[in-house]
N, C-alpha and C positions, 0 to 999 in steps of 0.2 A: 504494500500500500504506500502510495506516495503521500507527501505532505507539503504544505506551502506555508510560508510566513504571511502575515496579514499585509505587510508592506508590498510583497510581490502581488498579492491579490488586488490591492488597491491600484497598482499599475495596470494589471489586466483589465480591471473594470473600466478604465479610462479609454480603452481601445475601441475604435469604431467597428471593428470586424469581430466582435465577440461571438465565438462559436462554442460557448460552454454554458452551463447552468450553475447558478449559485443556490444551493439548497440549504435552508435553515431548518434544523430539526428540533428547535426548542419548542416550548409550549406557547400557545397563542398569547397568553398574558405577558410572557417574556418578550415576544416579538413586538407587542404593542409598546412596551417600555423602551426598547432599543432595537433598531433594525438597520440593515444596510440596504440602500436603494437598489432595487433589482433582484433582491433575494426572494425566492419562493419558499413559503412556509408549508412544511409537512412535518408535524411533530413526530418524534422518534417512534412513539407507540403506534402511529398510523402507517408507518412505512411498509410493513408486510402486506397490508391490504390495499395500499395505494401505489405499490411498486410499478404497476402498469402505466402510471402517469409519467414515469421517467423513461428516458431513452438510453438503452444499454450502450449504444455506440457513441453517445455524446459525453464529452468530458464533464464531470460533475464535481464541483467543489462543495464540500459539506462543512457547515459551520454550526456550532452550538454556543454555549456560554463560555466554557473553558477548553474544549477540545476532546472531552471524554465521550460524550454521546455521539459526536460526529465520527469519532474513530470507530465506535461500535457499528454505526450505520454504514461506514465505508466497508468494514469487514463483511457485513451482511450483503451489501450490494455486490461486492467482489464474489461472494459465494453464489450469487444469483446470475453470474456471468457478465456483469458490467465490466467494460474494458478499461475505463479510466476514471476511477473515483479518487479524489484527493482530499485529504483531511486538512482543514484550516487550523493550524497550530495556534493555541491560545484563545480561539473563539472570539466572540464579540467583546470580551473583556480586553484582549490584546488589541483589537481594533480600536476601542475607545482610548487605550493607552498610547498606541503608536501611530494611529492614522487619523482619527477624528475625535478630538477631545469633547466635541459637542454631543457625542453619543452618550446617553446616560449609562452610568455604571450601577450595578445592583448586586 
């Protein structure tokens, strides 16, 4: 499983030719508190029944609060045959620390 730092993700999100998905696996209330523009929310507990909403051939960056839930989801998706899932190290907490201090921390 690959991983990426939040600063690298920030650079990729600025690109005009984005050909990836940013998947946020936190709970809805967490997403409402702090989110990254362009992230799609599917809480971790819903991933098994909503996996058909994801494209196995598409690069998928997975983010959560600190990086633990996203790592678990990456492992699950890898087992389901997804080709390129990438864990966002440090999650939204690292994003708020290193990329966008306006994103609330909780």
